[in-house]
BAFI-3210 file (N, C-alpha, C; in Angstrom, 3 decimals, decimal comma, padded with zeros to 6 digits):
// residues 313
n [1|2|3|4|5|6|7|8|9|10|11|12|13|14|15|16|17|18|19|20|21|22|23|24|25|26|27|28|29|30|31|32|33|34|35|36|37|38|39|40|41|42|43|44|45|46|47|48|49|50|51|52|53|54|55|56|57|58|59|60|61|62|63|64|65|66|67|68|69|70|71|72|73|74|75|76|77|78|79|80|81|82|83|84|85|86|87|88|89|90|91|92|93|94|95|96|97|98|99|100|101|102|103|104|105|106|107|108|109|110|111|112|113|114|115|116|117|118|119|120|121|122|123|124|125|126|127|128|129|130|131|132|133|134|135|136|137|138|139|140|141|142|143|144|145|146|147|148|149|150|151|152|153|154|155|156|157|158|159|160|161|162|163|164|165|166|167|168|169|170|171|172|173|174|175|176|177|178|179|180|181|182|183|184|185|186|187|188|189|190|191|192|193|194|195|196|197|198|199|200|201|202|203|204|205|206|207|208|209|210|211|212|213|214|215|216|217|218|219|220|221|222|223|224|225|226|227|228|229|230|231|232|233|234|235|236|237|238|239|240|241|242|243|244|245|246|247|248|249|250|251|252|253|254|255|256|257|258|259|260|261|262|263|264|265|266|267|268|269|270|271|272|273|274|275|276|277|278|279|280|281|282|283|284|285|286|287|288|289|290|291|292|293|294|295|296|297|298|299|300|301|302|303|304|305|306|307|308|309|310|311|312|313]
n.u [023,098|021,708|022,068|020,557|020,885|020,587|020,733|021,585|022,008|022,741|023,964|026,598|027,256|027,288|029,156|028,216|027,085|029,372|030,844|029,134|029,288|031,962|031,874|030,002|031,355|033,137|031,300|030,164|032,429|032,943|030,732|028,522|025,253|022,859|020,624|019,552|018,420|017,800|017,531|015,355|013,975|013,543|012,894|012,280|013,792|013,134|010,418|010,621|011,944|009,987|008,251|009,256|008,750|008,747|011,047|013,989|016,595|019,890|020,155|021,741|022,844|023,847|025,078|024,707|024,576|021,950|020,652|020,912|019,359|016,798|016,528|016,554|014,230|012,258|012,686|012,123|009,407|008,652|009,586|007,772|005,759|006,629|008,769|012,186|014,983|018,408|020,723|023,058|025,726|027,308|029,344|028,836|028,553|028,574|029,043|029,242|029,153|028,189|029,657|032,230|032,121|031,914|034,134|034,153|035,149|036,147|036,505|034,518|034,633|036,286|034,680|032,395|033,417|033,918|031,302|030,178|031,639|030,813|028,097|028,212|029,340|027,354|027,522|026,217|025,592|023,989|022,796|022,264|019,303|017,570|014,296|012,080|009,537|007,157|005,140|003,228|002,493|002,294|004,095|006,330|009,611|012,842|016,303|019,741|022,157|022,064|019,951|019,253|018,705|018,279|021,206|022,679|020,818|020,053|022,473|022,796|020,612|021,375|023,775|022,865|021,518|023,514|025,399|028,076|028,511|028,053|030,224|032,375|031,911|032,790|035,473|035,691|035,332|033,079|032,293|033,298|031,441|029,560|031,032|031,590|028,999|028,361|029,226|027,540|025,071|025,380|024,592|021,887|020,775|019,113|019,024|017,059|014,291|014,236|013,204|014,496|013,774|015,049|013,987|014,477|015,931|014,505|014,945|015,089|016,027|016,471|016,791|017,002|018,589|019,342|021,227|022,425|021,503|022,205|021,348|022,562|023,603|026,191|029,666|030,014|029,093|027,930|029,728|032,166|032,850|033,678|031,571|030,457|032,385|032,406|030,259|028,429|027,347|026,258|025,500|022,928|022,147|021,446|023,700|023,767|024,193|023,996|024,268|024,551|023,816|026,652|027,915|029,096|030,645|033,362|033,592|032,009|033,487|035,693|034,530|033,777|036,304|037,144|035,388|036,316|038,818|038,193|037,865|035,594|033,735|034,428|033,568|031,373|029,066|028,427|026,612|026,334|024,716|023,499|021,133|018,476|015,882|014,165|012,545|011,574|010,927|010,069|009,061|009,470|009,631|011,824|014,369|014,913|016,746|017,045|019,443|020,656|018,568|016,412|013,943|011,214|011,079|009,591|007,540|008,656|007,772|008,900|009,498|012,015|013,402|015,552|016,218|016,943|018,659|019,523|022,674|025,065|028,237]
n.v [039,341|036,411|033,019|030,598|027,304|024,871|021,567|018,771|015,754|013,376|014,000|013,625|011,147|011,398|013,394|016,002|016,100|015,701|017,986|019,922|019,353|020,033|022,764|023,615|023,469|025,598|027,758|027,753|028,302|030,899|032,174|032,622|033,213|030,759|028,483|025,178|023,094|019,776|017,859|015,189|013,821|013,581|016,640|018,020|020,291|022,082|022,438|023,598|026,004|027,286|028,055|029,897|032,691|034,870|034,676|036,135|035,357|034,624|032,597|029,500|026,915|023,547|021,015|018,998|019,585|018,839|019,412|022,185|022,724|022,019|024,045|026,474|026,183|026,245|028,872|030,393|030,167|031,809|034,161|034,620|035,601|038,058|038,065|037,958|036,365|036,539|033,883|031,613|029,218|026,171|023,791|020,279|017,850|015,175|015,665|018,534|020,718|023,359|024,628|024,269|025,785|028,340|028,608|027,957|027,508|024,356|023,675|023,920|025,914|027,908|028,548|029,514|031,784|033,452|033,818|035,102|037,487|038,595|039,007|040,904|042,972|043,418|042,277|041,188|038,874|038,713|035,921|033,846|032,008|029,286|029,097|026,532|025,397|023,013|022,780|020,969|019,549|021,518|021,779|023,673|024,445|025,238|025,834|025,828|025,031|023,261|021,831|018,679|016,572|013,401|011,461|012,690|013,027|010,346|009,276|010,566|009,445|006,725|007,001|007,949|005,726|003,975|001,556|001,785|004,483|005,254|004,007|005,320|007,910|007,762|008,061|010,554|010,739|010,962|012,168|010,528|008,550|009,482|009,612|006,876|005,968|006,924|005,067|002,910|004,059|004,502|002,230|002,355|004,708|006,167|008,070|011,103|013,165|016,712|020,091|023,266|026,518|029,655|032,093|034,800|035,520|034,812|032,437|029,122|025,703|022,480|018,989|015,530|013,791|014,034|013,513|014,250|016,856|019,794|022,454|025,260|027,199|027,509|026,333|023,507|019,997|016,829|016,285|017,697|017,768|019,812|020,976|023,199|025,506|028,341|029,284|031,459|032,468|034,915|036,400|036,492|034,724|031,533|028,866|026,531|023,214|020,935|017,725|015,697|012,235|010,273|008,597|006,132|003,825|004,350|007,043|008,156|007,583|009,140|011,703|011,825|011,856|014,329|016,007|015,684|016,731|019,316|020,490|020,162|021,727|022,106|020,075|018,559|017,347|018,705|021,307|024,657|027,113|030,331|031,831|033,667|032,912|030,020|027,658|024,260|021,301|017,930|014,806|012,233|009,937|010,794|010,674|013,379|015,871|018,075|019,934|017,524|016,125|013,671|013,567|011,585|009,584|011,183|012,887|016,068|019,393|022,302|025,415|027,644|030,047|032,677|033,817|036,001|035,632|036,526|035,810|034,951|034,428]
n.w [052,774|051,409|050,319|048,197|047,565|045,044|044,697|042,818|043,912|042,663|040,304|037,968|038,966|041,761|042,137|042,423|045,000|046,574|045,921|046,947|049,728|050,269|049,655|051,529|053,990|053,672|053,469|056,023|057,559|056,743|057,650|055,988|055,006|054,167|052,472|051,510|048,902|048,132|045,296|044,762|042,860|039,286|037,722|040,018|040,764|038,759|039,354|041,930|041,303|039,854|041,825|043,598|043,755|045,530|046,970|048,027|047,986|046,616|043,841|043,320|041,307|041,625|039,862|036,879|033,269|032,700|035,109|035,196|032,981|033,928|035,882|034,388|032,937|034,936|035,883|033,617|033,477|035,592|034,518|032,513|034,037|034,672|036,435|036,980|037,858|038,362|037,638|039,052|038,670|039,517|038,254|038,080|036,756|034,307|031,563|031,281|029,423|029,327|031,368|030,336|028,007|029,067|030,582|033,337|036,716|038,042|040,703|043,567|045,572|044,516|042,304|043,628|044,958|042,810|041,852|044,099|044,131|041,686|042,177|044,248|042,791|041,048|038,529|035,905|033,297|030,236|028,786|025,889|025,559|024,343|023,022|022,629|020,698|020,073|017,488|016,854|019,158|021,054|023,096|025,049|025,699|027,165|026,436|027,366|026,294|023,749|021,168|019,650|016,810|015,324|014,775|016,747|018,909|019,206|020,017|022,511|023,848|023,942|025,385|027,858|028,713|029,098|030,847|031,287|031,562|034,244|035,501|034,248|035,172|037,779|037,556|036,601|033,864|032,361|029,957|027,963|027,627|025,839|023,501|023,076|022,730|020,236|018,319|018,751|018,068|015,367|014,024|014,132|013,166|010,501|007,390|007,116|006,087|006,040|006,518|006,798|007,954|007,908|009,565|010,109|007,954|005,800|004,354|003,013|003,566|002,318|002,749|001,944|003,188|005,830|008,769|011,131|013,271|014,924|016,963|018,431|021,324|022,058|021,678|022,219|022,386|023,704|025,831|025,438|022,717|020,094|018,230|016,976|016,392|016,247|017,631|019,787|022,999|023,484|021,305|020,361|018,420|016,991|016,310|013,731|012,753|010,163|009,091|006,333|005,658|005,225|002,251|002,558|004,919|005,258|004,522|006,499|008,843|008,282|008,374|011,059|012,190|011,156|012,506|015,138|014,778|014,209|011,715|010,140|008,743|006,091|004,415|001,975|002,925|005,188|006,577|007,541|009,443|010,591|012,729|014,278|014,534|013,884|011,831|011,724|010,040|010,023|008,907|009,671|012,397|014,901|017,391|019,642|021,512|024,320|025,727|026,410|027,528|026,727|024,193|023,331|020,280|017,539|015,060|013,889|014,241|014,550|016,246|016,849|018,929|019,870|023,122|025,961|029,103|032,479|033,962|036,512|035,806]
ca.u [022,734|021,614|022,093|019,770|021,524|019,767|021,737|021,184|023,075|023,135|024,648|027,985|027,412|027,598|030,129|027,544|026,956|030,708|031,196|028,343|029,821|033,171|031,479|029,279|032,363|033,612|030,220|030,053|033,620|032,838|029,467|027,657|023,896|022,422|019,742|019,842|017,380|018,324|016,579|015,212|013,342|013,669|011,905|012,034|014,389|012,284|009,210|011,001|012,243|008,738|007,416|009,980|008,610|008,982|012,329|014,974|017,940|020,610|020,006|022,928|022,613|025,000|024,692|025,178|023,830|020,535|020,155|020,776|018,206|015,607|016,465|016,177|012,825|011,461|012,828|011,456|007,987|008,541|009,813|006,504|004,926|007,275|009,792|013,411|016,008|019,686|021,057|024,465|025,865|028,556|029,220|029,124|027,951|029,505|029,400|029,680|029,405|027,952|030,824|033,378|031,945|032,069|035,391|033,836|036,050|035,626|036,524|033,302|034,930|036,741|033,508|031,518|034,053|033,676|029,881|029,987|032,192|029,964|026,865|028,551|029,599|026,186|028,090|025,302|025,765|022,791|023,135|021,215|018,550|016,695|012,900|011,722|008,087|006,685|003,856|002,267|002,030|002,154|005,107|007,296|010,721|013,963|017,590|020,895|023,242|021,671|019,036|019,733|017,791|019,017|022,212|023,004|019,885|020,151|023,689|022,514|019,721|022,162|024,740|022,156|021,112|024,711|025,903|029,471|028,559|028,199|031,595|033,252|031,721|033,592|036,837|035,553|035,470|031,722|032,168|033,637|030,261|028,931|031,871|031,370|027,631|028,294|029,416|026,317|023,967|025,596|023,868|020,451|020,308|018,974|018,819|015,674|013,938|014,019|013,167|014,860|013,432|015,741|012,891|014,977|016,569|013,553|015,616|014,765|017,007|015,823|017,586|016,393|019,676|019,780|021,767|022,663|021,153|022,407|021,100|023,307|023,978|027,623|030,388|030,236|028,046|028,396|030,815|033,429|033,086|033,504|030,857|030,172|033,487|032,211|029,020|028,561|026,145|025,850|025,273|021,517|021,976|021,758|024,513|023,112|024,932|023,231|025,175|023,912|024,379|027,706|027,517|029,619|031,217|034,665|033,376|031,478|034,601|036,500|033,841|033,899|037,655|037,170|034,700|037,217|039,938|037,673|037,866|034,486|032,916|034,863|033,093|030,102|027,938|028,246|025,972|026,382|023,880|023,264|019,817|017,858|014,544|014,267|011,475|012,114|009,883|010,526|007,893|009,840|009,845|013,236|014,728|015,525|017,128|017,295|020,476|020,909|017,350|015,891|012,527|010,929|011,028|008,320|007,656|009,033|007,367|009,469|009,843|013,097|013,617|016,586|015,847|018,044|018,420|020,704|023,482|026,358|029,154]
ca.v [038,598|034,961|032,172|029,356|026,352|023,772|020,541|017,451|014,946|012,250|014,489|013,181|009,954|011,805|014,493|017,213|016,059|015,901|019,401|020,677|019,169|020,853|024,167|023,869|023,741|026,964|028,694|027,809|028,984|032,319|032,666|033,072|032,696|029,959|027,331|024,238|022,152|018,610|017,236|013,743|013,256|014,370|017,703|018,672|021,626|022,923|022,758|024,540|027,288|027,907|028,409|030,769|034,045|035,884|034,411|037,149|034,781|034,433|031,193|028,841|025,519|022,643|019,801|018,917|020,345|018,514|020,150|023,573|022,728|022,082|025,344|027,550|026,006|026,783|030,320|031,020|030,257|033,031|035,297|034,855|036,343|039,337|037,908|037,469|036,277|036,035|032,517|031,231|027,775|025,468|022,574|019,031|016,765|014,320|016,310|019,890|021,539|024,773|025,099|024,278|026,908|029,616|028,558|027,993|026,727|023,084|023,660|024,629|027,109|028,910|028,964|030,329|033,089|034,272|034,172|036,061|038,764|039,137|039,497|042,148|043,996|043,439|041,959|040,225|038,627|038,227|034,816|033,342|030,816|028,923|028,704|025,410|025,187|021,979|023,309|019,861|019,152|022,684|021,764|024,766|024,200|026,148|025,144|026,712|024,547|022,947|020,736|017,836|015,615|012,429|010,663|013,462|012,650|008,901|009,069|010,980|008,440|005,528|007,327|008,036|004,370|003,142|001,150|002,206|005,895|005,349|003,632|006,395|009,064|007,586|008,501|011,877|010,561|010,748|012,602|009,431|007,718|009,990|009,201|005,449|005,756|007,240|003,858|002,136|004,713|004,442|001,077|002,584|005,966|006,310|009,430|011,545|014,380|017,860|021,432|024,362|027,874|030,698|033,057|036,171|035,759|034,361|031,427|027,723|024,683|021,166|017,820|014,227|012,932|014,507|012,470|014,912|018,273|020,417|023,892|025,485|028,512|027,513|025,455|022,104|019,038|015,472|016,166|018,313|017,776|021,193|020,773|024,500|026,268|029,789|029,630|032,375|032,497|036,298|037,127|036,472|033,871|030,103|028,231|025,287|022,324|019,836|016,817|014,646|010,906|009,952|007,537|004,834|003,810|005,001|008,493|008,491|007,585|010,317|012,897|011,829|012,335|015,768|016,644|015,694|017,639|020,671|021,052|019,490|022,636|022,159|018,932|018,826|016,833|019,542|022,603|025,506|028,307|031,130|032,458|033,898|032,320|028,847|026,684|022,953|020,322|016,577|013,934|010,913|009,878|010,864|011,163|014,699|016,146|019,446|019,917|016,150|015,495|013,044|013,597|010,356|009,709|011,704|013,869|017,362|020,662|023,109|026,831|027,937|031,485|033,019|034,748|036,361|035,467|036,981|034,840|035,269|033,391]
ca.w [051,552|051,623|049,127|048,181|046,675|044,524|044,446|042,331|044,510|041,813|039,099|037,878|039,811|043,129|042,184|042,901|046,461|047,139|045,777|047,906|051,078|050,362|049,677|052,780|055,027|053,449|053,793|057,472|058,073|056,409|058,213|054,895|055,187|053,030|052,617|050,436|048,472|047,438|044,381|044,949|041,671|038,061|037,627|041,308|040,771|037,904|040,118|042,973|040,692|039,434|042,980|044,525|043,230|046,558|047,627|047,643|048,035|045,357|043,465|042,776|040,926|041,644|039,146|035,507|032,271|032,844|036,272|034,753|032,080|034,788|036,537|033,472|032,564|036,028|035,950|032,474|033,823|036,371|033,611|031,830|034,984|034,937|037,463|036,356|038,881|037,821|038,030|039,119|038,424|039,812|037,448|038,797|035,987|033,568|030,305|031,657|028,237|029,657|032,123|029,421|027,101|029,783|031,336|034,757|037,562|038,511|042,159|043,976|046,364|043,540|041,528|044,472|045,190|041,610|041,867|045,192|043,671|040,627|042,783|044,943|041,779|040,146|037,218|035,294|031,865|029,550|027,902|025,005|025,937|023,241|023,267|021,752|020,645|019,157|017,032|016,754|020,494|021,916|024,144|025,055|026,608|026,996|026,495|027,528|025,437|022,382|020,881|018,569|016,191|014,530|015,479|017,946|019,977|019,405|020,803|023,889|024,421|024,251|026,444|029,133|029,092|029,158|032,158|031,424|031,932|035,693|035,827|033,799|036,046|038,994|037,245|035,983|032,408|031,867|028,571|027,056|027,382|024,614|022,375|022,861|022,259|018,805|017,510|018,874|017,365|013,920|013,469|014,287|012,608|009,052|006,897|007,181|005,339|006,918|005,928|007,693|007,563|008,662|009,452|010,111|006,657|004,779|003,538|003,293|003,181|002,352|002,399|002,228|003,671|007,149|009,638|012,410|013,358|016,224|017,051|019,670|021,844|022,401|020,752|022,569|022,719|023,956|026,790|025,037|021,270|019,629|016,973|016,372|016,991|016,256|018,337|020,917|023,827|023,740|020,055|019,987|017,249|017,049|015,289|013,320|011,877|009,591|008,393|005,529|005,880|004,258|001,324|002,979|006,262|005,241|004,520|007,813|009,784|007,945|008,875|012,524|012,447|010,870|013,615|016,295|014,456|014,143|010,348|009,469|007,926|004,693|003,645|001,291|003,714|006,376|006,289|008,728|009,336|011,788|012,675|015,591|014,493|013,017|011,709|011,339|009,754|009,684|008,969|010,180|013,845|015,269|018,710|019,792|022,904|024,742|026,772|026,815|028,030|025,517|023,845|022,570|018,820|017,027|013,988|014,452|013,655|015,626|016,132|017,794|019,033|020,845|024,178|026,857|030,530|033,234|034,697|037,106|035,334]
c.u [022,765|021,597|021,127|020,378|020,531|020,737|021,068|022,249|023,540|023,892|026,114|028,281|027,884|028,596|029,485|027,440|028,313|031,128|030,411|028,915|031,096|032,837|030,795|030,244|032,858|032,548|030,077|031,237|033,535|031,558|028,565|026,294|023,458|021,337|020,002|018,629|018,053|017,229|016,552|014,607|013,600|012,541|011,687|012,609|013,590|011,035|009,507|011,224|010,976|007,876|008,038|009,930|009,003|010,323|013,374|016,416|018,568|020,620|021,295|022,600|023,922|024,551|025,279|024,338|022,326|019,897|019,947|019,589|016,895|015,436|015,980|014,726|011,893|011,503|012,137|009,936|007,731|008,679|008,537|005,529|005,571|008,345|011,033|014,543|017,311|020,071|022,569|024,565|027,262|028,448|029,618|028,477|029,008|029,948|029,958|029,985|029,174|029,168|032,049|033,303|032,249|033,279|035,156|034,772|035,383|035,591|035,354|033,572|035,414|035,565|032,605|032,125|033,835|032,225|029,626|030,485|031,307|028,658|027,124|028,766|028,421|026,613|027,282|025,605|024,468|023,201|021,945|020,622|017,580|015,288|012,486|010,210|007,786|005,280|002,810|001,663|001,766|003,183|006,087|008,345|011,852|015,268|018,725|022,033|022,768|020,540|019,629|018,647|018,627|020,050|022,714|022,134|019,910|021,365|023,459|021,628|020,496|023,164|024,061|021,725|022,318|025,118|027,328|029,580|028,753|029,634|032,565|033,129|032,579|035,015|036,835|035,783|034,110|031,530|032,469|032,427|029,528|029,718|031,650|029,989|027,459|028,340|028,197|025,187|024,144|024,824|022,360|019,921|020,297|018,885|017,341|015,519|013,702|014,024|013,481|014,343|014,172|014,860|013,380|015,641|015,675|014,215|015,179|015,921|016,350|016,835|016,802|017,396|020,169|020,166|021,984|022,261|021,434|022,179|021,615|023,501|025,472|028,337|030,272|028,947|028,713|029,579|032,155|033,749|032,732|032,864|030,576|031,178|033,222|030,978|029,318|027,247|025,675|025,483|023,818|021,204|022,222|022,805|023,905|024,071|024,009|024,203|024,349|024,590|025,446|027,340|028,059|030,309|032,562|034,533|032,858|032,600|035,487|035,868|033,886|035,293|037,780|036,495|035,620|038,419|039,487|037,679|036,718|033,666|033,248|034,265|031,664|028,887|027,552|027,720|025,902|025,577|023,916|021,908|019,306|016,456|014,541|012,942|012,071|010,970|010,508|009,382|008,205|010,050|011,336|013,367|015,187|015,946|017,267|018,255|020,736|019,707|016,557|014,384|012,251|010,794|009,638|008,603|007,930|008,512|007,710|009,622|010,856|013,394|014,642|016,079|017,093|017,649|019,692|021,362|024,628|027,306|030,598]
c.v [037,097|034,246|031,002|028,455|025,250|022,702|019,272|016,462|013,784|012,696|014,069|011,993|010,323|012,929|015,745|017,230|016,281|017,367|020,256|020,549|019,989|022,331|024,522|024,183|025,178|027,989|028,856|028,549|030,495|032,960|033,284|032,412|031,922|028,972|026,425|023,358|021,021|017,994|015,728|013,063|014,165|015,398|018,473|020,088|022,573|023,361|023,785|025,941|028,043|028,401|029,453|032,226|035,116|035,719|035,402|036,645|034,765|032,943|030,663|027,377|024,749|021,320|019,811|019,765|020,079|019,236|021,617|023,725|022,813|023,479|026,434|027,404|026,475|028,295|031,022|031,067|031,512|034,267|035,652|035,636|037,674|039,284|037,290|037,525|035,782|034,698|032,327|029,712|027,300|024,093|021,347|017,853|015,896|014,966|017,711|020,782|023,022|025,350|025,222|025,501|028,240|029,635|028,677|027,080|025,434|022,984|024,481|025,892|028,240|029,450|029,868|031,706|034,023|034,733|035,267|037,451|039,401|039,689|040,824|043,297|044,196|043,224|040,829|040,104|038,086|037,165|034,421|032,064|030,520|028,573|027,707|025,236|024,102|022,368|022,222|019,524|020,334|022,749|022,922|024,458|025,183|025,371|026,154|026,318|024,352|021,937|019,936|016,905|014,684|011,723|011,359|012,994|011,153|008,563|009,439|009,944|007,200|005,797|007,359|006,662|003,469|002,819|001,652|003,677|006,066|005,024|004,742|007,623|008,978|008,096|009,847|011,828|010,360|011,167|011,505|008,550|008,170|009,543|007,725|005,179|006,092|005,966|002,935|002,740|004,679|003,296|001,293|003,764|005,958|007,787|009,792|012,891|015,530|019,144|022,445|025,670|028,837|031,942|034,499|036,528|035,372|033,404|030,043|026,828|023,330|020,089|016,564|013,283|013,330|013,337|013,005|016,371|018,738|021,913|024,327|026,955|028,624|026,397|023,956|021,296|017,713|015,361|016,640|018,289|019,162|021,181|022,078|025,511|027,759|030,217|030,501|032,414|033,911|037,057|037,141|035,583|032,413|029,787|026,863|024,494|021,198|018,998|015,775|013,310|010,622|008,713|006,171|004,964|004,526|006,516|008,963|008,572|008,807|011,600|012,975|012,322|013,836|016,557|016,751|016,602|019,091|021,289|020,492|020,408|022,544|021,052|019,144|018,342|017,755|020,918|023,405|026,775|029,066|031,811|032,661|033,295|031,214|028,093|025,379|021,966|019,000|015,611|012,548|010,968|009,813|011,259|012,615|014,855|017,642|019,397|018,519|015,429|014,979|013,213|012,352|010,613|010,143|012,579|015,236|018,506|021,729|024,573|027,129|029,433|031,759|034,090|035,111|036,075|035,860|035,874|035,545|034,136|033,887]
c.w [051,844|050,278|049,314|047,125|046,304|044,030|043,932|042,802|043,647|040,566|039,121|038,768|041,225|043,257|042,771|044,416|047,133|047,044|046,760|049,310|051,274|050,468|050,991|053,926|054,905|053,842|055,307|058,085|057,871|056,940|057,137|055,044|053,944|053,460|051,424|050,176|047,716|046,573|044,614|043,726|040,471|037,997|038,907|041,352|039,890|038,655|041,209|042,407|040,281|040,566|043,895|044,085|044,243|047,268|047,115|047,724|046,646|045,033|042,839|042,526|041,044|041,024|037,755|034,566|032,370|034,018|035,917|033,816|032,877|035,368|035,590|033,035|033,673|036,079|034,780|032,672|034,658|035,486|032,855|032,708|035,382|036,012|036,817|037,371|038,263|038,434|038,042|039,094|038,792|039,173|038,258|038,083|035,333|032,261|030,494|030,456|028,500|030,377|031,224|028,509|027,777|030,708|032,842|035,536|038,006|040,021|042,689|044,781|045,460|042,742|042,360|044,723|044,002|041,559|042,903|044,782|042,613|041,182|043,501|043,969|040,826|038,692|036,579|033,807|031,291|028,539|027,047|025,573|024,801|023,724|022,189|021,830|019,620|018,735|016,846|018,115|021,411|023,031|023,964|026,112|026,272|027,125|026,569|026,601|024,002|022,347|019,728|018,090|015,323|015,371|016,742|019,113|020,258|020,263|022,263|024,575|024,826|025,377|027,805|029,640|029,388|030,594|032,376|031,828|033,439|036,112|035,440|034,689|037,302|038,799|036,507|034,470|031,753|030,422|027,571|026,743|026,122|023,383|022,055|022,307|020,783|017,973|017,602|018,040|015,848|013,272|013,464|013,482|011,076|008,687|006,994|006,470|006,323|006,094|007,020|007,110|008,480|008,575|009,421|008,785|005,484|003,787|003,982|002,867|003,346|001,990|002,745|002,881|005,054|008,049|011,054|012,288|014,784|016,085|018,417|020,003|022,112|021,640|020,986|022,661|023,076|024,892|026,276|023,563|020,736|018,242|016,245|016,925|017,136|017,041|019,551|021,687|024,136|022,465|019,608|018,803|017,613|015,989|015,014|012,456|011,449|008,769|007,647|005,806|004,821|003,438|001,705|004,336|006,308|005,296|005,886|008,846|009,548|008,492|010,396|012,924|012,217|011,991|014,834|016,068|014,392|012,767|009,511|008,571|006,436|003,823|003,138|002,077|004,871|005,973|007,593|008,482|010,658|011,640|014,097|015,681|013,452|013,009|011,218|011,189|009,361|009,921|009,513|011,689|014,148|016,730|018,605|021,250|023,099|025,918|027,296|027,396|026,827|025,403|023,006|021,074|018,369|015,805|014,613|013,602|014,686|015,233|017,230|017,758|020,128|021,809|024,980|028,304|031,296|034,056|035,403|036,704|035,366]
res [m|a|y|r|f|f|v|n|p|t|a|g|n|g|i|a|e|k|k|w|r|n|l|q|i|y|l|d|e|q|a|i|a|y|s|v|f|f|s|k|t|s|g|a|i|e|e|q|m|g|q|l|n|q|d|q|s|q|f|v|i|i|g|g|d|g|t|l|h|e|a|i|n|g|l|m|k|n|r|a|q|g|i|q|r|p|l|a|y|i|s|a|g|s|g|n|d|f|a|r|s|h|h|l|a|g|d|p|i|t|a|f|k|r|i|h|q|q|i|n|n|q|d|v|t|l|l|d|v|g|e|y|t|n|e|s|t|g|m|v|r|y|f|v|n|n|i|g|i|g|i|d|a|t|t|v|a|f|a|n|q|s|k|i|k|r|w|l|n|k|y|h|l|g|g|l|s|y|f|l|a|i|f|q|s|l|t|k|q|d|a|f|d|v|v|f|t|l|k|d|q|q|k|n|f|h|t|e|k|a|f|l|i|t|v|s|n|q|p|y|f|g|g|g|i|k|i|l|p|d|a|s|s|v|d|g|m|f|d|i|i|l|v|d|r|p|k|n|l|g|r|l|i|w|l|i|g|a|l|l|r|g|n|h|y|q|y|s|e|v|h|h|f|k|s|s|q|i|g|l|q|s|e|k|d|e|y|s|h|l|d|g|e|v|v|p|a|r|k|n|s|l|r|l|t|s|k|k|y|p|f|y|i]
***
């Protein structure tokens, strides 16, 4: 059995490359057959994944949530052609929400040993993967963690642009960059009108005061904030949180505190839903993101559907 590793060497400000070098020593010592691809540009891993239809190696991603996002989008293209290859992942980013949700080991050798055992035992887990279709543009993408619209996405955009994020990554505190970016985005984000359709339940929800929307396969966003505590990546359902803009700064600060404490569901501004098929309409230009990858501000006419994909985790 041979492995093919896909490494984003810049993930986590170089953490991925360091983890790969440590793992490579172990692979050589154990005489495990492998090859490696290093991503040099954004989108390179997605492109590679979409071209390896005949490769019988076991695929392992080493990088952050954004790297995993690229991988699943490449593999879902193969799935559309009837090819479905289980995916394994070793976390090496700054946010690491996927790894946190699935309790994955941070040490690359420990993580690989678990993957190796699962492959030998054919222990595959079918995880939920979201299919995102923009019905206005025709764009189809996939996400393993979550999508966000409003201050969620504005925060991700500011965090990704932040100079302090690189500095924090050096000390393995990259998740703090998202927390700091919240305060910057508060000055930019206005309320917006949105209509939700829970298609599997034939229910609609409308608000003119939307401030934050997150649709998720798992509990965490923003580098460890447990925004949807009950979300599960195996139940075939999205968990959705919609937060109306608070009426004043004091109330906003209180809600942020509630979010960090984990008791935010009880407040009137917070709306929680579960659904496997979602329609979303918003006429105002808003940033959105998929797994932390920012989509430029635009009107949103979205269809979200839950799919399954095999993982070794």
